[in-house]
C-alpha positions as CSV (number, residue, x, y, z in Angstrom):
1,M,90.4,107.9,76.9
2,S,88.0,110.2,78.6
3,S,84.5,108.8,79.5
4,A,81.3,109.7,77.7
5,T,80.2,111.6,80.9
6,T,83.4,113.6,81.0
7,L,83.0,114.6,77.3
8,A,79.4,115.6,77.9
9,D,80.5,117.8,80.7
10,L,83.2,119.3,78.5
11,K,80.6,120.3,75.9
12,C,78.4,121.8,78.6
13,F,81.2,123.8,80.3
14,V,82.6,125.0,76.9
15,A,79.1,126.3,76.1
16,E,79.2,128.4,79.2
17,I,82.7,129.7,78.5
18,M,81.7,130.7,75.0
19,K,78.5,132.3,76.3
20,E,80.5,134.5,78.6
21,R,82.4,135.7,75.4
22,A,79.1,136.2,73.4
23,I,80.3,133.5,71.0
24,T,77.5,131.3,69.6
25,K,79.1,129.4,66.8
26,Y,82.2,127.3,67.4
27,E,83.7,123.9,66.9
28,I,85.3,121.6,69.5
29,H,88.2,119.4,68.6
30,I,89.4,116.7,71.0
31,E,93.1,116.4,70.6
32,G,94.4,114.0,73.2
33,H,94.3,112.6,76.7
34,S,96.8,112.2,79.5
35,G,98.7,108.9,79.5
36,R,98.8,106.2,82.1
37,G,100.5,107.4,85.3
38,E,100.4,111.1,84.3
39,N,97.4,112.2,86.4
40,Y,96.4,109.8,89.2
41,L,93.3,111.6,90.6
42,G,91.7,112.8,87.4
43,E,91.0,112.5,83.7
44,V,92.8,115.1,81.5
45,T,91.5,116.0,78.1
46,F,93.3,118.3,75.6
47,F,91.1,120.1,73.2
48,S,90.7,123.3,71.1
49,V,87.7,125.5,70.4
50,T,87.6,127.4,67.1
51,T,85.1,130.2,66.6
52,S,83.2,130.4,63.4
53,N,83.0,134.2,63.1
54,N,86.8,135.1,63.2
55,G,88.5,131.7,63.4
56,R,90.0,132.4,66.7
57,R,91.4,129.3,68.4
58,Y,91.3,128.6,72.1
59,D,93.7,125.8,73.2
60,M,92.5,124.3,76.4
61,V,92.9,121.4,78.8
62,M,90.1,120.0,81.1
63,K,91.1,118.2,84.3
64,T,88.2,116.5,85.9
65,A,88.2,114.4,89.1
66,K,87.8,110.7,88.7
67,R,84.3,109.5,89.8
68,S,85.0,106.0,91.1
69,E,83.2,105.7,94.4
70,E,85.8,103.3,95.8
71,L,88.6,105.7,94.7
72,R,86.9,108.6,96.5
73,K,86.7,106.5,99.7
74,T,90.4,105.7,99.6
75,M,91.9,108.9,98.2
76,A,91.1,112.6,99.1
77,V,89.9,113.3,95.5
78,E,87.2,115.8,96.4
79,S,89.4,117.7,98.9
80,A,92.3,117.9,96.4
81,Y,90.1,119.4,93.7
82,R,88.5,121.8,96.2
83,R,91.9,122.9,97.4
84,E,93.0,123.6,93.8
85,S,89.8,125.4,93.0
86,L,90.4,127.6,96.1
87,M,93.9,128.4,94.9
88,Y,92.7,129.4,91.4
89,S,89.5,131.1,92.3
90,K,90.4,132.9,95.5
91,V,94.0,132.8,96.6
92,I,95.8,133.6,93.4
93,P,93.4,136.4,92.5
94,E,93.9,137.8,96.0
95,I,97.7,137.7,95.5
96,E,97.3,139.5,92.2
97,R,95.3,142.3,93.9
98,F,97.9,142.5,96.6
99,L,100.7,142.8,94.0
100,E,98.8,145.4,92.1
101,D,98.5,147.6,95.2
102,A,102.1,146.9,96.4
103,N,103.5,147.7,93.0
104,C,101.4,150.9,92.7
105,G,100.3,149.8,89.2
106,V,103.8,149.0,88.1
107,K,104.1,145.2,88.1
108,V,107.6,144.7,89.5
109,V,106.5,141.3,90.9
110,K,103.7,139.6,89.1
111,I,101.9,136.3,89.0
112,D,102.8,135.1,85.5
113,F,103.6,131.5,86.4
114,V,100.2,130.0,86.7
115,P,97.9,129.0,83.7
116,K,94.9,131.0,82.7
117,I,91.7,129.5,84.1
118,F,88.5,129.4,81.9
119,W,86.1,127.4,84.1
120,I,85.8,125.9,87.6
121,C,83.1,123.5,88.7
122,D,83.0,122.5,92.4
123,E,79.9,120.3,92.1
124,E,80.3,116.9,93.8
125,N,81.3,114.2,91.3
126,R,81.8,116.9,88.6
127,E,84.8,118.7,90.1
128,T,86.5,120.2,87.0
129,L,89.1,122.8,86.0
130,I,89.4,124.1,82.4
131,M,92.6,126.0,81.8
132,E,94.8,127.1,78.9
133,N,96.8,124.3,77.3
134,L,100.3,125.4,78.1
135,K,101.8,122.9,75.7
136,A,100.1,124.8,72.8
137,R,102.2,127.8,73.9
138,G,105.4,125.8,73.7
139,F,105.7,124.9,77.3
140,R,107.0,121.4,78.0
141,H,108.0,119.1,80.9
142,W,111.4,118.2,81.9
143,N,112.1,114.5,81.1
144,R,111.2,113.1,84.5
145,R,113.3,110.0,84.0
146,R,116.5,112.1,84.1
147,P,117.9,114.1,87.1
148,M,117.7,117.8,86.5
149,D,120.6,119.8,85.4
150,M,121.9,122.9,87.3
151,N,120.7,125.4,84.7
152,H,117.0,124.3,85.0
153,A,117.2,123.7,88.8
154,L,118.4,127.2,89.5
155,F,115.7,128.6,87.2
156,I,113.0,126.8,89.0
157,L,114.3,127.7,92.4
158,K,114.5,131.4,91.4
159,H,110.8,131.4,90.5
160,L,109.9,129.4,93.5
161,G,111.5,132.2,95.6
162,E,109.4,134.7,93.6
163,Y,106.2,132.8,94.3
164,H,107.0,132.4,98.0
165,A,107.8,136.0,98.3
166,T,104.3,137.0,97.2
167,T,102.5,135.3,100.1
168,M,105.3,136.0,102.6
169,A,105.0,139.7,101.9
170,M,101.2,139.5,102.0
171,K,101.4,137.9,105.4
172,V,103.5,140.8,106.7
173,L,101.8,143.7,104.9
174,K,98.2,142.5,104.7
175,P,97.8,140.1,107.6
176,K,94.0,140.2,107.7
177,T,93.7,139.5,104.0
178,F,96.3,136.7,104.3
179,D,94.7,135.2,107.3
180,K,91.3,135.1,105.7
181,F,92.3,132.2,103.4
182,A,95.4,130.9,105.1
183,R,93.5,129.6,108.2
184,T,91.4,127.4,105.9
185,M,94.4,125.8,104.2
186,N,95.5,123.0,106.5
187,G,94.6,119.4,106.8
188,I,94.9,118.2,103.2
189,W,98.1,116.1,103.7
190,Q,96.6,114.6,106.9
191,E,93.5,113.5,105.0
192,F,95.6,111.9,102.2
193,M,97.7,110.1,104.7
194,E,94.7,108.8,106.7
195,K,92.8,107.6,103.6
196,I,95.6,105.6,102.0
197,D,97.4,104.6,105.3
198,G,100.2,106.8,104.2
199,N,102.2,106.0,107.3
200,T,102.6,102.4,106.2
201,L,103.2,103.5,102.6
202,F,106.0,105.9,103.3
203,V,107.6,103.9,106.1
204,S,107.8,100.9,103.7
205,N,109.3,103.2,101.0
206,L,111.8,104.7,103.4
207,R,112.9,101.3,104.7
208,N,113.5,100.0,101.2
209,A,115.5,103.1,100.3
210,V,117.6,102.9,103.4
211,R,118.3,99.2,102.6
212,C,120.3,100.6,99.7
213,L,122.7,102.2,102.2
214,E,123.1,99.0,104.2
215,E,123.8,97.0,101.0
216,K,126.6,99.5,100.2
217,G,128.1,99.0,103.6
218,N,126.8,102.3,105.1
219,K,125.1,100.7,108.1
220,E,126.1,103.5,110.5
221,L,124.5,106.0,108.2
222,A,121.5,103.8,107.6
223,D,120.9,103.5,111.4
224,K,120.5,107.3,111.6
225,F,117.3,107.1,109.5
226,K,115.5,105.1,112.3
227,A,114.7,108.4,113.9
228,V,113.0,109.6,110.7
229,E,111.1,106.4,110.3
230,D,109.6,106.7,113.8
231,K,108.2,110.1,112.9
232,V,106.8,109.8,109.4
233,G,103.3,110.8,110.2
234,D,104.4,113.9,112.1
235,I,106.8,114.9,109.4
236,I,104.2,114.7,106.6
237,Y,101.2,116.4,108.3
238,G,102.2,117.2,111.9
239,E,101.5,120.7,113.3
240,I,104.4,123.1,113.0
241,P,104.7,126.2,115.1
242,V,102.7,129.1,113.6
243,E,105.8,131.3,113.5
244,D,107.4,128.8,111.0
245,R,104.4,128.9,108.7
246,L,105.4,131.7,106.3
247,V,103.9,130.9,102.9
248,I,101.1,129.3,101.0
249,T,103.0,126.4,99.5
250,H,102.5,124.8,96.1
251,G,102.4,121.5,98.1
252,D,103.2,119.0,95.3
253,C,106.4,120.5,93.9
254,W,107.8,117.7,91.8
255,I,108.9,118.1,88.2
256,N,105.7,116.8,86.6
257,N,103.9,119.8,88.1
258,I,106.3,122.3,86.5
259,L,106.2,123.3,82.8
260,L,109.0,125.3,81.2
261,G,109.0,127.6,78.2
262,Y,111.9,128.3,75.8
263,E,112.7,130.9,73.3
264,D,112.6,128.3,70.5
265,E,112.5,124.6,70.1
266,N,116.2,124.2,70.0
267,S,116.9,126.2,73.1
268,S,118.1,124.4,76.3
269,T,117.8,127.4,78.5
270,P,114.3,128.0,79.9
271,S,112.8,131.5,79.8
272,K,109.3,130.9,81.2
273,I,107.8,128.7,83.9
274,C,104.3,127.6,85.0
275,F,103.4,125.8,88.2
276,V,100.3,123.6,87.9
277,D,98.4,121.2,90.2
278,F,97.9,123.2,93.4
279,Q,95.9,120.3,94.9
280,L,98.0,120.1,98.0
281,S,98.7,123.7,98.7
282,S,98.9,124.6,102.4
283,Y,99.7,127.3,104.9
284,D,103.2,126.0,105.8
285,T,106.9,126.4,105.8
286,P,108.6,127.1,102.4
287,I,111.0,124.2,103.2
288,K,108.4,121.7,102.2
289,D,108.3,123.0,98.6
290,L,112.1,123.3,98.5
291,S,112.9,119.9,99.9
292,Y,110.2,118.2,97.8
293,F,111.6,119.7,94.6
294,I,115.3,119.3,95.4
295,Y,115.2,115.7,96.6
296,T,112.9,114.5,93.8
297,A,114.7,116.4,91.0
298,C,118.4,116.4,91.9
299,D,121.1,113.7,92.0
300,K,124.6,113.8,93.5
301,T,125.9,116.2,90.9
302,L,123.5,119.0,92.1
303,L,123.3,118.0,95.7
304,D,127.1,118.5,95.9
305,D,126.3,122.1,95.2
306,F,123.5,122.3,97.7
307,D,124.5,125.7,99.1
308,L,124.4,127.2,95.6
309,L,120.8,125.8,95.1
310,L,119.6,127.2,98.4
311,R,121.4,130.5,98.1
312,N,119.9,131.0,94.6
313,Y,116.4,130.5,96.1
314,H,117.2,132.9,99.0
315,T,118.6,135.6,96.8
316,S,115.4,135.5,94.7
317,L,113.3,135.5,97.8
318,S,115.2,138.5,99.1
319,E,115.0,140.5,95.9
320,N,111.3,140.0,95.5
321,L,110.5,140.7,99.1
322,E,112.5,144.0,98.8
323,A,110.6,144.9,95.6
324,L,107.4,144.4,97.7
325,G,108.6,146.6,100.5
326,C,109.8,143.9,102.9
327,N,113.2,142.9,104.2
328,V,114.1,139.2,104.1
329,D,116.3,139.6,107.3
330,D,113.1,140.5,109.2
331,I,111.3,137.4,107.9
332,L,113.6,134.6,106.9
333,P,117.4,135.4,106.9
334,Y,119.6,132.8,105.4
335,P,120.8,131.3,108.7
336,Q,117.2,130.9,109.7
337,L,116.4,129.3,106.4
338,M,119.1,126.7,107.1
339,E,117.6,126.1,110.6
340,H,114.2,125.5,109.0
341,W,115.8,123.1,106.5
342,K,117.3,121.0,109.3
343,R,113.9,120.9,111.0
344,Y,111.6,120.3,108.0
345,A,113.5,119.0,105.0
346,N,112.8,115.4,106.0
347,F,109.4,116.1,104.4
348,G,111.0,116.1,100.9
349,L,113.3,113.3,101.8
350,I,110.4,111.0,102.7
351,L,108.4,111.9,99.6
352,S,111.4,111.3,97.4
353,T,111.4,107.6,98.3
354,M,108.1,107.2,96.4
355,V,108.1,110.1,93.9
356,V,111.5,109.2,92.4
357,K,110.2,105.7,91.8
358,V,107.2,107.2,90.0
359,E,109.4,109.4,87.9
360,L,111.4,106.4,86.7
361,L,108.4,104.2,85.8
362,D,107.8,103.2,82.2
363,S,104.2,103.9,81.2
364,D,103.3,100.2,81.3
365,E,104.5,100.1,85.0
366,A,102.4,103.0,86.2
367,P,99.8,101.8,88.7
368,D,96.1,102.4,88.1
369,I,94.9,103.8,91.5
370,T,91.3,103.4,90.5
371,E,91.8,99.7,89.9
372,I,93.8,99.5,93.2
373,S,90.9,101.1,95.1
374,E,88.2,99.0,93.4
375,T,90.0,95.7,93.9
376,G,91.1,96.5,97.4
377,A,94.7,96.1,96.6
378,D,97.3,97.4,99.1
379,F,98.7,100.8,98.2
380,A,102.0,100.3,100.1
381,E,102.6,97.0,98.4
382,T,101.8,98.4,94.9
383,F,104.1,101.4,95.3
384,N,106.9,99.3,96.8
385,R,107.3,96.9,93.9
386,K,110.6,96.7,92.1
387,I,110.6,98.6,88.8
388,K,112.5,98.0,85.6
389,N,114.9,100.8,86.3
390,E,115.6,99.6,89.9
391,E,119.3,100.4,89.4
392,G,118.5,104.0,88.6
393,Y,116.2,104.2,91.6
394,E,118.7,102.9,94.0
395,R,121.4,105.2,92.7
396,R,119.1,108.2,93.2
397,M,118.1,107.1,96.7
398,L,121.8,106.7,97.6
399,D,122.4,110.2,96.5
400,V,119.5,111.7,98.5
401,L,120.0,109.6,101.6
402,T,123.7,110.2,101.7
403,H,123.3,113.9,101.3
404,F,120.6,114.3,103.9
405,G,122.1,111.8,106.4
406,R,125.6,113.3,106.4
407,K,124.5,116.9,106.5
408,F,121.3,117.0,108.5
409,L,121.0,113.9,110.8
């Protein structure tokens, strides 16, 4: 349930949105809120606005930062909302202008995979985004408790290649424009890691996951992960060579931040996609988005076809770069993509040890990070507790660790 303060802000912001549209008479209907464990840093309110003059309906969702002082001390709440605000208010519109010029008015490549934004507030303790409610347009989440199937994974990777191509091409063709915002887009992961003692959190998660290998008799493979454990901080937020920073990443590319649209309710083949929650976007290597998605969404069935997944992404990247006047072989040929994967895919590996556990939680198991912050509880201990579906978690970790360990360690 959203707080009274949040609802008061909602009414205030809606008044401004309607004022921009010269609408004076309307009704607001609150329709729901995010469930426990669905949005850790904010309150999410689903609502609609119906105008009195013509009955037009606006379906919206308001995401506002949690205001707990203790939470703000222990989590990078303000920075996350500022980063997302920057993406929606500056970066994505700049990409759209670039595409308009590059396509000479014919939108061969276009940004149609982000929600429409109605309002942004950057005021401290009121950080808020109001955007279209994609679920009202028929978009829905993949069931996060299930590994993704090949059909959906290929569809998402295709569009991730399209998104990456936009900033990759801008970096090449409009370097001054690109650099204007890219140089401001680092440090967010470091701040998160420092505030929550992320090194302890992720080392603990990795150790617990690797223990699954040892218990299955794969001690030799488990021992290889010691080298990863020793470099967790550097892997998550360490500096990478500027020549390997090719894109503005989504940054938090797990299945809860991807919504899919279908031609009808009975269809199992997605036809539309929207990426949301750009709170961790950074100027970085595309491998961080790729490895984050693949290792948190895929089990052995898909990882056994890893080359198909990566080549599908690269084909999309190549086609979209070509449409924008660039050649993928001059920027990121496939052999180089594989070299980058070997260098940076441990990012997604480490995150999977925690994110897969979050994906498998029942709603009554989801931790309340506001409560954790205000009671002084230990983050690492909270996110390392055994879950009801521990068997499913261990199976997924075995799939990911075996794939990464045998191929890339």
